[in-house]
Each structure stands twice: as structure tokens, then as C-alpha cells.
C-alpha positions as CSV (number, residue, x, y, z in Angstrom):
1,M,14.3,7.0,1.6
2,P,16.2,3.5,2.6
3,C,17.6,3.6,6.3
4,A,20.2,0.9,5.0
5,S,22.9,3.9,6.7
6,R,22.0,3.6,9.9
7,Q,22.1,-0.2,10.5
8,P,25.8,-1.3,11.6
9,A,27.8,-2.5,8.4
10,R,28.0,-5.9,9.9
11,G,26.0,-7.6,12.3
12,T,22.9,-7.7,13.8
13,P,20.9,-4.7,13.6
14,S,20.2,-3.1,16.9
15,D,16.3,-2.9,17.7
16,E,16.2,0.8,16.9
17,A,17.1,0.5,13.5
18,V,15.0,-2.5,13.0
19,A,11.9,-0.1,14.5
20,L,13.3,2.2,12.1
21,A,13.1,0.2,9.2
22,A,10.0,-1.2,10.1
23,S,8.3,2.6,10.1
24,D,10.2,3.9,6.9
25,R,8.1,0.5,5.0
26,R,5.6,2.2,6.5
27,A,5.9,5.5,5.7
28,L,6.8,3.8,2.2
29,A,3.5,1.8,1.9
30,R,1.4,5.2,2.8
31,R,2.6,7.4,0.6
32,V,2.4,4.5,-3.0
33,L,-0.7,3.8,-1.7
34,A,-1.7,8.1,-1.7
35,S,-0.4,8.2,-5.1
36,V,-3.4,6.3,-6.9
37,S,-4.4,8.6,-9.6
38,S,-8.4,10.1,-10.3
39,A,-7.8,8.5,-13.4
40,T,-7.4,5.0,-11.8
41,L,-10.1,5.3,-9.7
42,D,-12.5,6.5,-12.1
43,T,-11.2,3.6,-15.0
44,L,-12.0,1.2,-12.0
45,D,-15.6,3.5,-11.9
46,A,-15.8,2.7,-15.5
47,L,-14.9,-0.8,-16.1
48,R,-17.7,-1.9,-13.3
49,A,-20.0,-0.1,-14.7
50,A,-19.8,-1.7,-17.4
51,G,-20.4,-5.0,-16.0
52,H,-16.5,-6.1,-15.2
53,P,-16.0,-7.9,-12.3
54,L,-12.9,-7.0,-10.7
55,G,-10.4,-8.4,-8.2
56,L,-7.2,-8.3,-6.4
57,I,-4.3,-10.7,-6.5
58,S,-1.6,-9.4,-4.8
59,N,1.9,-9.8,-3.1
60,A,1.8,-7.1,-1.2
61,T,3.5,-6.4,1.6
62,A,2.0,-6.6,5.3
63,E,2.6,-2.7,5.5
64,T,0.3,-2.3,2.8
65,A,-1.8,-4.0,3.5
66,E,-1.8,-2.4,7.0
67,A,-1.4,1.6,4.8
68,W,-4.6,0.1,2.8
69,P,-7.7,0.9,4.6
70,D,-6.7,4.7,4.9
71,T,-6.5,5.5,0.6
72,S,-9.3,5.2,-1.5
73,L,-9.3,2.2,-2.5
74,P,-11.1,0.6,0.0
75,P,-14.6,-1.0,-0.7
76,S,-16.8,1.4,-0.8
77,P,-20.3,1.6,-2.4
78,R,-19.2,4.2,-4.6
79,R,-16.7,1.3,-6.3
80,G,-18.5,-1.3,-5.1
81,G,-15.2,-2.5,-3.6
82,L,-12.4,-4.5,-4.0
83,L,-11.4,-8.1,-3.1
84,L,-8.7,-8.5,-0.6
């Protein structure tokens, strides 16, 4: 849920509002990355098994990079790793 409604309508947001917005962004990144389907992981496995080298180029936010290691997508022997 966006936290814009928790910030003042005008002026500089309070430290509390900034901290809350940052927390909301981190939670969003965790939720999005947790929703990677097993079909997606299976497809990555099949592509690698067929000899296709895979990598990732992203404009991900810092929150996404922070949450990445706690997902099913980090480099692993099972999937041969992802390039970040």
C-alpha cells in the first residue's frame, strides 16, 4: 500500500514518513520477488540444461537488490547462478 497518504500534503515529509515509505518499498520488493512461480524457475532450468547461458540486466531498485538473496532466485548449484 502506498504510504503517500501518511505524509503531509505539502512540504518536507517527516523522518517518520520517510522511514515508513522506505519500509513499504522493502516490503513491496519482498512480496514481488516471493511471487516468482515454479514454472518460471523450471523454464530457467530448462534453458540452462539446453546450454543457453543466462544473465540478468536490470534497473532494479536498491530494495529489490536487498531482498534478492532471500528469494528462490539467488545463485545456486541447482540453477547455475544468475548474474546480477
